[in-house]
N, C-alpha and C positions, 0 to 999 in steps of 0.2 A: 021253867027249866031247862030245855031247850036252849032258852034264846042267850042266857047267862053260860053256859058251855060253847055255844057258839062263838059269844064275842072273848071268850078265855083262850080259844083256839086262833082267833084272829092274831090276838096279841101276840101270843108265843109266837107264830110266823111272823110278824111285823120286829120283833124283837130278835128270832133267829136270821132273817135273813141277811140284814148288813154283817152278821159275824160269820155265815159261810160263805158268801159271796167270794170267789176266786180263793177258795179253799185248797187249792192243791199248794204244793211247798212253796214258801214262802209267803204265803200270804198275800200274794199282789201288793208286796210292799217293797221299798226300796231298802234295805239293807245289808251288812255285810262292812268288807275293808276291801279297797282297793290300793292300798299301799299309799304312795304320795298324792295317787289321784281322785284317792275316796270322796273330796268335796267337791269333784268336778264330773259335770256327765261325760258318760261315754263318748267316744268320737261317732259322730251319726253315719249310717250306713244304709244303703236302699232296702233293706229288712227293718230296722231300727233309725229312721231318720230323725226321732227327736225320744230318745230316752232322757230320763231324769236322774241327777246325782243322788246318790246313796244318802239318804236321808237318817236312817238309824245306824249306827256304826259305835264300835270302842274304838278307833283310830281317831286321835286326838286333833284337830280340825288346826290345819297348815294354815300359820301367820303368813298373811302375804306382804313381801318385804317390798320395799320401792328401790329400784335400781338408781343407783347415780349414773349421772348420764355419762354417758362415754365421749372422747375426745373427738369431733370430725376426723375422717380419713385424712391423712395428708397435714394435720394441724400442727404447728411450732409453738414449742413453750415460747413465752415472751420473754424478750430482754431481763429484764427483773429476776426472771427465773434460770437463764440463762448463765446471769453474770451474779451471783449473792456477793461476790467479794466488792466491784466496781458499785452496786446497788446498797451496801451496806454504807461505802465510803462516802456515798453523794448523801446519804441519810445522815451521817453522823457531823457532816460538815456544815450543811442545813440545818441541824438541831441544835449545835453549839454558836451558830449566830444568833438563831433566834433567842437562847438563854442567856446570852450576852443583852439581847436587848429589852427582856425581862427584867434583866436585875441592874440595869442602867451603865451598862460597859458598853454601848453600842455595838453592831450587828457583830462585830469582829472580837466581842468581848475585850478592846480598849476604849478610849475616851480620848473626844478631840481629832488631833490631826492622825495620831496614832489608828485610832477606829476608825478614818476613813482608810489606810493605807490596809489595814487587816482586813477591811470589807473588799476592797481590790483585789488583794491577792486571794481573796476567797473567790471572787466570781470569777477572776483567771483559770483555777483550779477546776471550778464546777464546769466552765465554758471546756474547759480541757478536756475532761472528763466525760461532756455532751457528745463531743466532735468525735472522742475514739469511741463511743456506743455507737453515734450514727455510721462508721466505717463497718463496724463488725457487725452491723445491723445489713447494711448494705450487702457486705462480702458474704453473709448467709445465704440474702436472696436469693445472689447471682450463682449459687452453685447447682448445680446440675440435679434434678429431681431423681430419685433412683427409679431403673428399670422395673415396671410391675410385669408382673408374668403375664404370657400371652395365653391364651386357646383356642383352639380349633374355632373358627368364623370370628376370631376378633372378640369373642363374647368373655366375661366372667364366668367359673365355673360357679352353677347353682350351687346354695345351699339351702341342706336339709329339704331337698326336692321331694316332693309326699311319691312313694310307691303305690301301686295300684293294690287296691284291696281283691284278695282274693275271693269270688264268691264260693261259698261251699253247699251250693245246691246238692254237690255231688259229694257229700260230709263223708260220707259211708262209703265211696268206693274205691278207695285206697289210688295208687297209683298218684303220678302228677309231682311238679315241684315242689317245695316250700314255699310258702307264702309270707309275707313282711309287711304289716302295717306301717303306716309311716315311721314310728319309733325307731324299726330297723330289726325287731328280733324276729328270727324266721321261726316261723311255724310249717313242721311237719305235716304231711298229709295222715301219719299215724297218728300224729295230737288231736286231729279234726276227727277222725276215730276215735280217740278217746273222749271226747267231748260229747259226739252224739250217745253212743253207752252210755256215759255218766248221765246225761238228762232222763234217759228212761230209767236207768237202776236207781238212782236216790229219788225220783219220782216213787218207784217201786217198795224202796224200803221206806220213804215217808208214809205210803198207803198201809204197811204190815206195823208201824208203829217200831221198827226196828232200829231205835238209835246206836247201837255198838255197831251195828253196816252203814249207818251213817257215819259216823265216827271214822273210817276209813276213807270215806269222800270228799267230807268237809271239814272245813276249818273248825274248833272249836267253839269261835265265837258261833259262825252259824247253826252246829247240832244246837247251841243253847237257846236261839230261837225258834228251831225246829220243835225243839223239848216243848217250848212256851205256848208252842200255835199247837200242838197234840193234846198239852193238857188245859188249854181252853175249850178243844171238840169235846174232849172227855168228858170235860165240868157241863158242858151243855146237851151231855149225853147224846153226841152223833159222834160218825167218823166218815172221815172222806177216802173215797179209793179212785187211784186212778190209773186206768189200764191202757194198752194198745196206746202208747207215746208215738209219734212219727214224726218228723223232721222233715220242714214240708220246706223251709227254705232256710239259709243262712250266711252270714258272712263275718270276717274278721272285722273288730272295731280296730282294736290296740292292742299292743301288744310292745311289752319293755320289759325291761329289766332292773332294781335298784337294788342296792346291799346284798347283794348273791342269790335275790328270790327272782325269780320269772313270773310275768303276769300276761293274761293273753283272756281280753275282753271279746265274747264272740255273740253277735244278734243272734238270737233263734225264733223262727217262729213256727210253734208247733203243735200239732192236733191231738184230741187224745178224748178219750173217755171218763169223764169227769163225773162222780155220781159222791153224793152226802146222804149217808142213810141214818134214820136213827137206831142207836144200839138195843134201844128194848125191843122192837118190834120188826127192823128191817124197813120200816117204811123209809121211800125217798122222799127227801126235804130239799132237795136241791140238783139240779142235771138230770140226765136222760139217758140210761143206759142205749140206749138204739141211736143218740144221736152224738157225732162228733163233736167236741169245741176247739178252738182255736186260741192262742197265745202267743205274743210278741212279748221276749223279752231280753236283756243281755245279761249272759251268765258270765263272771269273770273267773278264771280260774289262777290258780297260781302253784310254782312248785320250788324245790331248794333245788339248786345246780346239780343235775343228778338222779332228784328225786322226780317222784309220783307227781302228776296234777292231781290238785284237789279244788273244792269248788269255795271260792272266799266272800263273792257278791251276788245279789240278784238285783238286778236295776229293772223298771218296769217303763214304757212310753207313758 
């Protein structure tokens, strides 16, 4: 009897452990929406050098479009493109001659001596047009090239030069200048303070099962995922509590704007007390209330212009 109970308990633990691993908010998955970059992994940072792209999202996958090759710098269009009238005339003359030959009238559309005369006339015209085309082409080639703009040091200005990422180790310290990711959207110190506060507040609301509070801090899509996770925990008879969240290190991965919406992806390594208990008797089934655990994630926040930041995606390493 005792053996059967022991086996049942072990089986329950085996079934439960995979379900409650990474029981914190987000469930250790890659979910949410990052706008037009949803199918792209967040840019690597010192804190999160290998974050994965979002795997579960309501945003349609962007279809890759193959760009048409651009003409080389300084390339000139061909003679046929620059002089369509002359090209058409030459084509017409040659075409008329060929048609005449096909129908037995000679190259020029005439028979006998007249055909020979017509051929010579057409050859003379084609030769004259060819000489004219040669003169035009030679004159254009000899024209001086347009002067190129000069930059300091005789070098061309860099295009989209990456800007340094701002380390957010002092994310809650305030002060300092606004930081910008390579895409150029400036993120102010008060924004970083907001991200750190939201990291703790969202974890706290999730631990309490407070969906109303979560709706003020996350997109409806993310709230839907949180609700599914809470429902799964309730079905298994467990609840997850995350307390004492502390940001250990963070840096800005990406920041950009699209369609009137600002996005900021922030890599964060944080520690916490993460414990999962059985609802029926409070027995701890995962975690240790005396030991802090760490996690590294990339949280993407979004806001309408002039609005408040809300969570829109979580990416794991």
